[in-house]
Residue frames as qw, qx, qy, qz and C-alpha x, y, z in Angstrom:
[[0.191, 0.613, 0.718, -0.270, 19.04, 10.61, -18.12],
 [0.151, 0.623, -0.081, -0.763, 19.42, 13.66, -20.31],
 [0.764, 0.605, 0.188, -0.123, 18.12, 13.59, -23.89],
 [0.686, -0.173, 0.404, 0.580, 20.94, 12.69, -26.27],
 [0.194, 0.174, 0.413, 0.873, 19.70, 15.09, -28.91],
 [0.340, 0.188, 0.186, -0.903, 16.84, 17.85, -29.03],
 [0.682, 0.108, -0.289, -0.663, 13.56, 16.21, -29.53],
 [0.606, 0.029, -0.795, 0.003, 14.49, 12.75, -28.17],
 [0.671, -0.649, -0.146, -0.326, 12.95, 11.66, -24.92],
 [0.283, -0.694, 0.609, -0.261, 14.88, 11.02, -21.71],
 [0.865, 0.110, -0.488, -0.044, 16.52, 7.65, -21.35],
 [0.802, -0.575, 0.113, 0.116, 18.24, 5.71, -18.69],
 [0.041, -0.790, 0.590, 0.162, 22.05, 5.90, -18.65],
 [0.725, 0.323, -0.594, -0.135, 23.92, 3.03, -20.36],
 [0.305, 0.189, -0.865, 0.351, 24.88, 1.61, -17.01],
 [0.606, -0.247, 0.225, -0.722, 21.31, 1.70, -15.37],
 [0.378, -0.026, -0.925, 0.005, 20.45, -1.50, -13.67],
 [0.644, -0.436, -0.044, -0.627, 17.24, -2.24, -11.88],
 [0.099, 0.303, -0.870, 0.376, 17.92, -4.19, -8.68],
 [0.132, -0.358, -0.911, 0.157, 14.43, -5.48, -8.16],
 [0.292, -0.459, -0.231, -0.807, 10.92, -3.93, -7.41],
 [0.009, -0.202, -0.779, 0.593, 8.58, -3.64, -4.46],
 [0.203, -0.595, -0.620, -0.470, 4.91, -3.35, -4.29],
 [0.027, 0.022, -0.431, 0.901, 3.63, -0.45, -2.10],
 [0.283, -0.618, -0.686, -0.259, 0.15, -0.74, -0.65],
 [0.124, 0.006, -0.328, 0.936, -1.13, 2.36, 1.03],
 [0.176, -0.718, -0.667, -0.088, -4.30, 3.61, 2.76],
 [0.132, 0.323, -0.062, 0.935, -4.89, 7.34, 3.19],
 [0.164, -0.614, -0.671, 0.383, -6.94, 8.54, 6.18],
 [0.211, 0.626, 0.334, 0.673, -8.62, 11.59, 4.51],
 [0.377, -0.880, -0.281, -0.063, -9.53, 13.27, 7.82],
 [0.507, -0.786, 0.177, 0.306, -5.90, 13.69, 8.87],
 [0.449, 0.781, -0.428, -0.072, -3.68, 12.89, 5.79],
 [0.489, -0.505, 0.709, -0.053, -2.06, 9.97, 7.67],
 [0.725, 0.346, -0.504, -0.317, -0.94, 7.01, 5.67],
 [0.729, -0.305, 0.609, -0.075, -0.78, 3.33, 6.59],
 [0.641, 0.612, -0.400, -0.235, 1.44, 1.42, 4.18],
 [0.797, -0.298, 0.521, 0.071, 3.29, -1.69, 3.52],
 [0.343, 0.609, -0.622, -0.353, 6.07, -2.72, 1.09],
 [0.879, -0.034, 0.451, -0.148, 5.54, -6.21, -0.07],
 [0.294, -0.381, 0.717, 0.504, 7.74, -8.31, -2.45],
 [0.076, 0.250, 0.830, 0.492, 4.85, -9.28, -4.72],
 [0.348, 0.081, 0.106, -0.928, 1.43, -7.89, -5.67],
 [0.361, -0.161, -0.869, -0.299, -0.93, -10.82, -5.29],
 [0.568, -0.585, -0.294, -0.499, -4.11, -11.30, -3.27],
 [0.747, -0.323, -0.463, 0.352, -2.09, -12.80, -0.32],
 [0.395, 0.018, -0.179, 0.901, -0.16, -9.64, 0.09],
 [0.231, -0.423, -0.228, -0.846, -3.16, -7.56, -0.33],
 [0.686, -0.547, -0.440, -0.191, -5.05, -9.49, 2.43],
 [0.643, -0.240, -0.377, 0.621, -2.15, -9.03, 4.75],
 [0.143, 0.195, 0.006, 0.970, -2.32, -5.34, 4.04],
 [0.482, -0.524, -0.367, -0.598, -6.12, -5.23, 4.68],
 [0.741, -0.457, -0.449, 0.201, -5.45, -6.92, 8.13],
 [0.465, -0.038, -0.211, 0.859, -2.82, -4.31, 8.83],
 [0.135, -0.380, -0.150, -0.903, -5.26, -1.48, 8.11],
 [0.629, -0.557, -0.442, -0.314, -7.95, -3.16, 10.28],
 [0.688, -0.352, -0.386, 0.503, -5.45, -3.39, 13.16],
 [0.300, 0.206, -0.025, 0.931, -4.58, 0.21, 12.66],
 [0.311, -0.239, -0.028, -0.919, -8.10, 1.27, 13.21],
 [0.166, -0.187, -0.953, 0.168, -9.66, -1.14, 15.75],
 [0.015, 0.533, 0.717, -0.449, -13.37, -0.86, 16.40],
 [0.175, 0.515, -0.033, -0.838, -13.98, 1.81, 13.71],
 [0.687, 0.569, 0.444, -0.082, -16.04, 1.61, 10.69],
 [0.280, -0.468, 0.482, 0.686, -13.82, 1.87, 7.60],
 [0.642, 0.708, 0.187, -0.227, -14.55, 2.91, 4.02],
 [0.474, -0.340, 0.591, 0.557, -11.86, 1.69, 1.61],
 [0.574, 0.739, -0.020, -0.352, -11.90, 3.22, -1.87],
 [0.531, -0.292, 0.695, 0.387, -10.01, 0.82, -4.45],
 [0.407, 0.436, -0.468, -0.652, -9.59, 0.48, -7.98],
 [0.912, 0.149, 0.010, -0.381, -10.68, -2.61, -9.99],
 [0.173, 0.533, -0.828, -0.013, -7.53, -4.59, -9.60],
 [0.737, -0.046, -0.594, -0.318, -8.23, -8.29, -9.72],
 [0.401, 0.020, -0.792, 0.460, -6.73, -9.12, -6.38],
 [0.238, -0.055, 0.383, -0.891, -9.32, -6.93, -4.71],
 [0.735, 0.015, -0.109, -0.669, -12.13, -9.18, -6.04],
 [0.409, 0.183, -0.894, 0.011, -10.66, -12.58, -5.24],
 [0.684, -0.437, -0.491, -0.315, -12.86, -14.85, -3.25],
 [0.629, -0.159, -0.510, 0.565, -10.38, -14.94, -0.44],
 [0.106, 0.105, -0.154, 0.977, -10.60, -11.15, -0.08],
 [0.485, -0.361, -0.265, -0.751, -14.48, -11.10, -0.31],
 [0.741, -0.325, -0.587, 0.027, -14.61, -13.81, 2.31],
 [0.441, -0.122, -0.417, 0.786, -12.42, -11.85, 4.71],
 [0.092, -0.198, -0.055, -0.974, -14.57, -8.76, 4.08],
 [0.620, -0.373, -0.516, -0.459, -17.74, -10.65, 4.73],
 [0.689, -0.349, -0.528, 0.352, -16.27, -11.68, 8.12],
 [0.325, -0.290, -0.227, 0.871, -15.41, -8.00, 8.82],
 [0.151, 0.739, 0.600, 0.269, -18.61, -6.01, 8.28],
 [0.254, -0.836, -0.144, 0.465, -17.17, -2.90, 9.71],
 [0.235, -0.388, 0.517, 0.726, -14.99, -2.52, 6.56],
 [0.600, 0.657, 0.387, -0.241, -16.87, -1.32, 3.49],
 [0.478, -0.149, 0.551, 0.668, -15.38, -1.44, 0.03],
 [0.443, 0.790, 0.169, -0.388, -16.06, 1.08, -2.70],
 [0.665, 0.052, 0.480, 0.570, -14.56, 0.57, -6.18],
 [0.092, 0.586, -0.172, -0.787, -13.66, 3.42, -8.51],
 [0.798, 0.513, 0.240, -0.205, -15.08, 3.11, -11.99],
 [0.781, 0.140, 0.321, 0.517, -12.78, 2.06, -14.83],
 [0.428, 0.438, 0.097, 0.785, -10.31, 4.75, -15.68],
 [0.282, -0.845, -0.139, -0.433, -11.42, 6.63, -12.61],
 [0.752, -0.261, -0.402, 0.452, -8.58, 6.09, -10.26],
 [0.193, 0.337, -0.120, 0.914, -8.06, 9.85, -10.10],
 [0.535, -0.613, -0.251, -0.524, -11.15, 9.86, -7.97],
 [0.855, -0.373, -0.287, 0.217, -9.21, 8.06, -5.20],
 [0.128, -0.967, 0.189, -0.109, -7.25, 10.59, -3.08],
 [0.753, -0.450, 0.394, 0.274, -4.52, 8.05, -2.18],
 [0.759, 0.448, 0.264, 0.392, -3.49, 8.33, -5.89],
 [0.084, 0.953, -0.101, 0.272, -2.50, 12.03, -5.17],
 [0.608, -0.694, 0.385, -0.022, -0.37, 10.70, -2.41],
 [0.883, 0.035, 0.368, 0.288, 1.30, 8.10, -4.67],
 [0.504, 0.767, 0.084, 0.389, 2.20, 10.92, -7.05],
 [0.233, -0.913, 0.267, -0.200, 3.77, 12.88, -4.18],
 [0.725, -0.482, 0.469, 0.149, 5.97, 9.98, -2.97],
 [0.821, 0.373, 0.270, 0.337, 6.90, 9.12, -6.56],
 [0.355, 0.851, -0.020, 0.388, 8.09, 12.68, -7.18],
 [0.321, -0.846, 0.324, -0.274, 9.67, 13.46, -3.71],
 [0.612, -0.540, 0.574, -0.069, 11.22, 10.17, -2.82],
 [0.808, 0.003, 0.573, 0.134, 11.54, 7.76, -5.68],
 [0.624, 0.770, 0.122, 0.055, 11.78, 9.49, -9.05],
 [0.451, 0.758, -0.368, 0.295, 15.33, 9.56, -10.37],
 [0.609, -0.652, 0.416, -0.175, 16.45, 7.79, -7.15],
 [0.519, 0.450, -0.725, 0.044, 19.43, 5.40, -7.09],
 [0.776, -0.387, 0.323, -0.379, 18.73, 2.32, -5.10],
 [0.158, 0.528, -0.828, -0.101, 21.31, -0.42, -4.87],
 [0.113, -0.130, -0.983, 0.069, 18.89, -3.06, -3.63],
 [0.379, -0.566, -0.546, -0.487, 15.16, -3.38, -3.00],
 [0.551, -0.504, -0.496, 0.443, 16.03, -3.11, 0.70],
 [0.237, -0.170, -0.022, 0.956, 17.32, 0.48, 0.07],
 [0.210, -0.344, -0.497, -0.769, 14.21, 1.29, -1.97],
 [0.532, -0.584, -0.608, -0.079, 11.97, 0.03, 0.92],
 [0.475, -0.417, -0.357, 0.688, 14.03, 1.94, 3.49],
 [0.079, 0.031, 0.170, 0.982, 13.64, 5.18, 1.46],
 [0.410, -0.465, -0.545, -0.565, 9.81, 4.58, 1.12],
 [0.557, -0.553, -0.597, 0.165, 9.46, 3.91, 4.86],
 [0.354, -0.287, -0.206, 0.866, 11.45, 6.97, 5.87],
 [0.117, -0.217, -0.314, -0.917, 9.23, 9.09, 3.56],
 [0.512, -0.522, -0.586, -0.349, 6.09, 7.70, 5.16],
 [0.526, -0.483, -0.448, 0.538, 7.42, 8.30, 8.62],
 [0.204, -0.149, -0.009, 0.968, 8.18, 11.85, 7.75],
 [0.247, -0.354, -0.527, -0.732, 4.86, 12.30, 6.00],
 [0.544, -0.563, -0.614, -0.095, 2.95, 11.06, 9.00],
 [0.429, -0.342, -0.381, 0.744, 4.94, 13.29, 11.39],
 [0.016, -0.263, 0.021, 0.964, 3.71, 16.32, 9.38],
 [0.077, 0.347, 0.845, 0.399, 0.55, 15.12, 7.81],
 [0.289, 0.359, 0.287, -0.840, -2.62, 17.19, 7.17],
 [0.576, 0.499, 0.637, -0.116, -5.77, 16.63, 5.21],
 [0.305, 0.160, 0.518, 0.783, -5.71, 17.45, 1.49],
 [0.225, 0.592, 0.308, -0.710, -7.68, 20.49, 0.49],
 [0.505, 0.508, 0.605, 0.349, -9.66, 20.40, -2.69],
 [0.135, -0.363, 0.090, 0.917, -8.94, 23.60, -4.75],
 [0.232, -0.098, -0.590, -0.767, -11.77, 23.15, -7.32],
 [0.570, -0.008, 0.376, -0.731, -15.52, 23.16, -6.64],
 [0.577, 0.137, 0.803, -0.056, -17.61, 20.11, -7.27],
 [0.591, 0.712, 0.265, -0.272, -19.09, 21.74, -10.31],
 [0.292, 0.793, -0.463, -0.268, -15.77, 22.42, -11.85],
 [0.305, -0.279, 0.910, 0.045, -14.67, 18.76, -11.31],
 [0.579, 0.388, 0.690, -0.196, -17.88, 17.51, -12.74],
 [0.468, 0.808, -0.066, -0.351, -17.63, 19.77, -15.76],
 [0.103, 0.648, -0.724, -0.212, -14.17, 18.45, -16.55],
 [0.387, -0.115, 0.913, -0.062, -15.22, 14.79, -15.94],
 [0.554, 0.536, 0.630, -0.097, -18.22, 15.11, -18.29],
 [0.005, -0.585, 0.326, 0.743, -16.27, 17.00, -20.91],
 [0.744, 0.538, 0.250, -0.307, -17.81, 16.72, -24.39],
 [0.699, 0.079, 0.448, 0.553, -15.90, 15.36, -27.46],
 [0.062, 0.708, -0.142, -0.689, -14.53, 18.18, -29.63],
 [0.181, 0.384, -0.718, -0.551, -14.37, 15.96, -32.69],
 [0.837, 0.146, 0.311, -0.426, -16.86, 13.59, -34.34],
 [0.428, 0.539, -0.686, -0.236, -14.04, 11.83, -36.31],
 [0.951, -0.177, 0.166, -0.192, -14.43, 8.18, -36.22],
 [0.043, 0.663, -0.743, -0.083, -11.22, 6.16, -35.98]]
């Protein structure tokens, strides 16, 4: 994993082998910091719908507001039909290139850095076990995220003006 020479980026070792992948669906309860999650073998609308049902079961009888990116599976007719039949669940989409507005993305960064990055997993089952163990530990000590910047500071950065008028 080390750079071979100064100035070269890190690379995988010569014997690196990926043993498969998993798809992690996660919902972050912003009031507590608790995470409801599922590892699925694929990333299709069928798996997403199963995850939506899991979240609905985890919070019975409560009105839910789900913030999602514009991934195609979120907009499939099967998903929209299920949401129409479950009016207590409200969906909000982040704008294009605005996934940073979704707080669960912060949590994805944390799990990647603390549990997955540079990990060695002999199988997808090992990877899923590590992910589930992290989520269990996270939920045992969860707390809400605290914003460290004011809304004005965030909006100023989001509405940053171009510093160059060069046309490419």
